[in-house]
C-alpha positions in Angstrom: 67.8 -12.1 88.6 65.3 -10.5 91.0 65.8 -7.1 89.3 64.3 -8.2 86.0 61.1 -9.4 87.7 60.9 -6.1 89.5 61.4 -4.2 86.2 58.7 -6.3 84.5 56.3 -5.3 87.2 57.3 -1.6 87.1 56.7 -1.5 83.3 53.3 -3.3 83.7 52.1 -1.1 86.5 53.4 2.1 84.9 51.7 1.2 81.6 48.4 0.6 83.4 48.6 3.9 85.2 49.5 5.7 81.9 46.4 4.2 80.3 44.2 5.2 83.2 45.5 8.8 83.0 45.5 8.9 79.2 49.3 9.5 78.9 50.8 9.2 75.5 54.3 8.8 76.8 56.1 8.2 80.1 59.1 10.4 80.7 60.2 9.4 84.2 59.3 6.6 86.6 60.3 7.6 90.2 61.0 4.6 92.5 61.6 4.5 96.2 63.8 1.5 97.1 64.7 0.6 100.6 68.3 -0.4 101.3 67.2 -3.8 102.5 65.8 -4.7 99.1 69.4 -5.4 97.9 68.5 -4.4 94.3 71.4 -3.5 92.1 70.6 0.0 90.7 72.8 -0.5 87.6 71.1 -3.7 86.7 67.7 -2.0 87.3 68.5 0.8 84.9 69.9 -1.5 82.2 67.0 -3.9 82.5 64.5 -1.0 82.3 66.2 0.4 79.2 66.3 -3.0 77.5 62.7 -4.0 78.4 60.9 -0.8 77.5 59.5 -0.8 74.0 57.0 1.2 72.0 56.2 4.9 71.8 54.9 5.1 75.4 58.5 4.4 76.6 60.6 6.2 73.9 62.1 8.8 76.3 61.4 7.1 79.6 64.0 7.1 82.4 64.1 5.4 85.7 64.9 7.6 88.7 65.8 5.7 91.9 65.7 7.1 95.4 67.4 4.9 98.0 65.9 4.9 101.4 68.1 4.1 104.4 67.2 1.6 107.1 65.5 3.2 110.1 64.6 1.1 113.1 62.3 1.9 116.1 63.0 0.4 119.5 60.0 -1.3 121.0 61.5 -0.7 124.5 62.1 3.1 124.5 60.4 4.1 121.2 63.5 5.9 119.9 64.2 5.8 116.1 67.7 5.1 114.9 69.8 4.0 111.9 71.7 0.7 112.5 75.1 2.3 111.6 77.3 -0.8 111.5 74.7 -3.4 111.1 73.8 -3.7 114.8 70.1 -3.8 115.2 70.0 -3.1 119.0 69.0 0.3 120.3 71.9 2.7 121.0 69.7 4.6 123.5 68.6 1.8 125.8 70.4 -1.3 124.6 67.3 -3.3 123.8 67.4 -5.6 120.8 63.6 -5.7 120.4 63.4 -3.4 117.4 61.4 -3.2 114.2 62.2 -1.8 110.8 60.1 1.3 110.0 61.9 2.2 106.8 64.3 0.5 104.4 62.1 -2.4 103.0 60.2 -0.2 100.5 59.9 -1.0 96.8 57.3 1.4 95.4 56.6 3.5 92.3 56.5 6.9 93.9 55.3 8.8 90.8 55.2 8.7 87.0 55.8 11.8 84.9 54.6 12.0 81.3 52.2 13.6 78.9 
C-alpha cells in the first residue's frame, strides 16, 4: 500500500523536525494532500496510529487537508477546476492545460511542545 510508505516518511520527517526544534512530543501533524494523489485518508489515519510509537507520539494526531485540482490553461491563462474530469479549458476550449494544484503531498506544519 502506497499509504504506508507515505506514513513511514511522515513519521521520519516529523521526528527529525521535532529533534531539530527540541520538541518532547508531537500533538498534530498537518498534511496537505492533493486530490490527484489518490491516498485513502482512512488508511492514512489508521496507519499513522499503528506506526507511531514512543513518548514523542503518545498524543499525536494526523490532520489532513485535501486540495482540489486546479488547472491553468496555457492558451488563455485562465484557472479552473476540471469539474467532471474534463481537462480542457471551459473558457477557450484549449486542451493545453497544466496542473497548478492537486498533486501536493506535504507536511504543512507540526504542532507540539
